[in-house]
N, C-alpha and C positions, 0 to 999 in steps of 0.2 A: 363699860370699862374695858371688857375683854376685847371688844371690837377695836377700841383705840390701841390696845396693846398689840393686837394682830397687825393693824396698819403700820404701827411704828416698827414692828419686827420686820414686815415685808419691805418697807423703805430701806431700813438698814441693811437687809440682805441684798437688795438691788444695788445700793451704793458699793457694798463690798465686792459684789460680782463684777461691777464695771471696773473697779480699781484693780482687781485681780486679773481680769482679762487684759487690761492695758499693760500691766506689768509683764504678763507672760508673752504678749506679742511684741514688746519692746525689744529691739535688737541688742544682744550682748555686745560689749566692746570687742572689736576685732572681727565682727561678722560682715560678710559681703551681701549687699542687696542689689538685685537687678529688677528692673521694671520696664514694661512696655505699655504704651497707651496711645490715646488720640484725643484731639480737642479742637479748639477754634482759635485762630489768630485774627485779632481785630484789624480793621483797616486804618488808614491814615490819610489826612488831608494835606496836600502841599500848597493849596491856595491858588489864587489867580496870578497869572504872569502876563503882563501886557508886553507886546512887541511893537515898539515905536521907532520911527525914523525921524531924523532931524532935517528939516527943510532948509533951503538957502537962507530963510529969514529966521532960522534957529527955533522955529516953532516945531512942536511934536506932531507927527503924522501917524495915526494908529493903523498898523498893518493888520493885526488881529489880537485876540485876547484868548489865553488858554487857562483852563482850570483842570488841575490834575488830582486824581483821587486813586489811592491803593485800596482795592476791595479786600474785605475779610474773606478768609478761606479756612478749610480744614487743615489740620497738621497731624503728623505722626511723630512720635518721639520714643526714644530708648534711653534708659538711664542706668548708671552704675554708681552705687554708693558704698561707703565704708564707714562703719560706726566707730567713732573715736571713744565715745562714752555713751551711756544710755541717753544723754541729752543731746550731745553734739555728733554730727556726722558731716563728712565731705561727700560731694557727689559730682558727677559729670553727666552731661546730657547731649544727645545729638538729636536734632529735629529737622524735618523737611516740610515745606509748604509750597503751594504753587498759586500765589495771588495774581490778580489781573491788575494791570496799570491802565487806568482809563483817563484819557485826555480829551476834554471837550473844547473845541475851538469855535469861537464866536467873534462877532464884530469884524469879520474878514473884509478887507477893503476891496477884494477882487471877486467875492462870492457873497450870495445872500444866504441867510440862515446859519445854521451851525451844524457840526458833525462831531462824532465821538470816535477816536482811535483807540483800540484796545490791544494791549500787548501782554502776553503771558510771561511770567517770571518764575523761575525755580529758585527758591530761597533755602539755603542751608545754614543752620545755626549750630554751633558747637560752644557750649558754655559750661562753667563749673563754679561751685560756690559751697556755702555752708548752710546746713539745715540745723535748726534748733527745735527740739521737741518741747512742747509746753504741757508736760504731763499734769501739772497742777491745775490746769483748766479743763481737764478731760470730763466729758459728760455723755451719757447715753452710748458708751462704747466708742466715742469719737475722741481722738487725740489731736488737738490743734498743733500746728508747727509754723515757724517763720523761716523764710529763705532769703538769700541774697548772694549775688556774685557777678562775674563778668564773662564775656564770651566773644567769639569771632563770628562774623556774618559774611556769607558769600552769596551773591546773586547773579544768575545767568539769565540774560534777556532772551527773548524768544528766538531771535536769529542766531544765538550762541556766539555772536561776534563781539558782544559787549559783556565784560565781567566786572562786577562791582563788588568791592570788599570793604570791610569796616569792622567796628566793634560794637558791643552793647553792654549795658549795665541793667541788672534787673533786681527787683525786690518783690516780695509777695508772701504768700502764706497758704494754708489750706488745712485739711483734716485727713486723718488716717483712721481706718476701721479694720481691726483684726479679724481675719477669717478663721485661722487655726494656728496652733502652736504645739510643738512637741520637743521633747528633750533629746531625741536621737533621730538619725536619718540624714540624708543628703540635704534635703530642704527642711529647715527648722521651723519656718513659719510663713504664712501668706497673709496678705492684707490688700485692701484697696485704698487708693489715695486720690484725692482731688486737689488740684492746684489752681490758684488765681494769681496771676503775675502781671506786673507792669514792666514792659521792656522798653528801654530808651536806646534807640539805634542811631549810630553816627556812621554814615557811609561817605566814601571819598568823593563821590559826584554830587553830594547834596550839601547845601549851604548850612542848614541847621539840623540838629538831631530831631528825631521823630519818636514820639511815644506810641507804643502799640500794646494794648492789653491782650491777654490770652488766658483761656481756661482749658483744663485738660483733666482727664481721669485715666488712672493706670492701675495695672495689677503688679503687685510688688511681692517678690520672693526673697526670703532671707536664707542664705546658705551657712 
C-alpha cells in the first residue's frame, strides 16, 4: 500500500512540475520574443511539359518533353514575436533558402537520350501570422501550438536576370520546451521550438500554386 501511495505522489508531483514549468516559461502579455533557427524546405514537382509543333496536316509533332523538379534544401530563419495574451501571439519571420531547379529534357527530336539542366535559385520569404498556444495539451514539458498566416516570396534565378515574386499562405504547428525562466533581467526566459509547416506558394510565372512542406528548430528568447 505504501508503494502505491508513493507512486501516486510521484506521478502527482511530476504533473505539477510540468504544469508549473509551462506556466513560468509562458510569455507574459506584452513581452517580445526573438528566435533564430534552421531547418529543411521540401521540394516541389512541376510535372511534365511537352513541347509540340503543329504540322501542315494539323497533327502534333513532338519536339521534346521536359520534367521539372524543385529540390529540397536547408533554410535559415529569424523570427520576432509579440505576446498579446498568454495564449495568443503575433509573429513575423524572414527565411532564406537556395534550392536547385532541375529540368530533365527527353524525347528530343534532334538528339538521342536525355539531359538534365540545373539552375540555382535564391529564395527569400517574409511572412507573418498568429500563434496559438495549446497549454491544455502540454505534456512532458512540451507545449504544443498552432500557427497560420500569409507572406511574400521573392526568387532570384542563377543569372540574376530573372526575378520572380508572389505570395504564400501557411498553416502548421509544433511544440515548445522551456529552458529557463526568471522574474528579473533583460532576458526573461529561453526555450527551444520545433515547427512543422505547410506552405502554399503562388508565384507570378507559375500557372498553379505549389505546396511545400518545411520543418525547423529554433532558439527562442523572451525579453
